[in-house]
N, C-alpha and C positions, 0 to 999 in steps of 0.2 A: 503494499499500499505506499502512496505517497500523500503529500498532504504537507499543511503545515502545522508545527507544534502548537497546540490550542493555548498556550498561556505564555507569559513572558515573567511572570513574579517570582523569580528565583533567589533565593537567599545567598547562595554560594556558587561561583564559579572557577573552577579548576581548569585552566588553559595549558597546551602543550603543544609546541612544534617538534613534529617526528620526521627524522632523515633516515635513510638506510644506506649503511655503508658497511665495507668489509674492510678488516684491518689484518694484515698478517706482519710478522716480524722476523727477519733471518737470523740465523744463528749469530750472525756478526753484529745484531742489533740494528739494522736498517729498517725502518717501519714502511710500509706500503699501504696507502688507503685508497678505496676505489669506491666512487658512490654508486650504489646497485639499484636506486630504485628514486622514485619522486617524493618531494616532501608532502606531508599532509599535517591537518590540523587535528586534535583530538581533545576533549574537555568533558568535565562532569560536571552536572548541574544538579543542585540539591534545591527541594522545596520549602516553602515556609508550611507552618501546620494550616490544614486546609479541612473545612468541612467535607463529611462524606459526599454529600451532592457534587461540590465543586472538584474532589480528588477523583470520584468514579467517571467524571466526564473526561478527564486526562487520562486515567488509568485506561479507559477502552480505546483510547488513540494508541497508547503504548502498544497494548497486547495486539492490535490490528498490526503492527508493523511484522508479526510473524518472527519474532525474534531478530536476527541478523538480516534477515532475507528483505525486508522493506526499507525504503529510505524515504526522508521527510526533510522539510526545510525548519530551521531554527534559527532566530536572531540572538546570539549571545548578548545577556546583559552586559551593561554597562560599556564594554568594547565594541560593541556592534555599530556605534556610530563614532564620527570623528570627534576629536578633542577641540579641534580648530573652529574657525568660523565660516567655512564654505559653504556656499550657496549657489543655486543655479544648476544648470546641466553642463556637465564637462564631457567632450567628445574627444576620441583619439582623431589626430589630424594627418595618420599616415598609415599605411599596412604595415604590419609588422608580423615576421614569421614566429613559432614555438622557440623557445630557448633565449630569447632576449630579456634583461632585466633593467632596459632604459627605453621610455617612449614617450611621444610629445603629444600635447592636447591643446585644445582651446576650449574657451567659453567657462562659464562660473566664475566666482568671485571669492575673495576672504583667502583661507589658509587651511591647508590640509597639512597634519603633523604626521612625522614619522612615528612608526607604530601604529597607525590609524590601519584600520582593515578597508581593502576597496573589493570591489566584485566588477569584472569587464561583462556587458549585456550580452556577448554571445557565448558565453560558457559558465559553469558551475564552480571552477577553481576561485578561492578566495586568497587574496594576497596581502603582504603589508608592506607599507610604504618604509623604505628606509632613509628617506630625507624629507624634510619639509617643502612644501609647494606652496608659492606664493603666486594665487592666482590673479592677482591685481598688478603684476610686474608692468610697467610700462615700457621698459627697453626691448621686449619682444612680443611678438603676438602666439607665441607657443610657450606652453609650460611643459617642464621636463618631470616625467613620472618614473621615480626608480622603485622597483619593487622586489620584493622577496616572497615565494622562489621565482625562478624564469617561468616564463610564459609556457603553460603546458597546450595552449591552441592559440592559432594565429589570429591575431585581430586587426580590423580594418578601419578604414576612415568612417565608418557609420558607427562604430562602437561606442557606446556610453558606458560612463562609469559611476557606479553607485559608491556611496561613501556614507551615508546613513541608513541605521537599520538593515545593514548589510545580512542577508540570508545565506546560511551555510546549508548545503545539502550534505546530510548526514545519516549514518546508518547506526544503529544500535550496537555495542562491542560483545555483548552476550545475548545468549539465548534465553537467559532467566531473568525476569522482571519481576521483583517484588515490591512491598510495600511494608510500611509501619503503621500500626492501628494504635493510637495511644488511649490512654485510660480515661481523658477527657473528650474522648468521641471524636479527636481530630486526628488527621491522616498525614504522613510524610513520604518522600518518597525520592530517590536519587536516581538518575539515569547517566550512564558513561556512552559517548559517542565519538564517533570519528569520522573525518570529513571523506565523502564519497566522490572520488574523481576518477 
């Protein structure tokens, strides 16, 4: 099943960047490192105490994911929107192939800050800015966007950039999904998810 997670009222977010690499060390002590896969985000979300009615609406969505099989979107609390003052539509100004970490854009105003999450309109991967972007520059008509990781999919000059309420396509990291029923008739749950790319 897909869909959008039906709540944003989490009390805790534990966020991780995951990269896959292989390391080997020779007898002489020389270490070789090779990147063996793409980067992905993973995180754990913990709920506040909820009434049974509120909780069961959410839990029914969770179990419909059929364990790790389904994917859905969720906007991570706090970090899902820019810390800067950006507003307006930002559009990529040229075509870029997968693998690049720098691209140029036009439009928008204000500031995006390094560490902000962004998403390009033509694919599901979420990226992190590695440098501030002043969208109000007067010395250039284009703004430089620096991201991590490198593009997984090409983008074109019609691609737009999301920077507020950035949705991440995820799946549950385990097939078992439980909850806690408290003595005061409230319920708590925790889900662990990873980015679906």
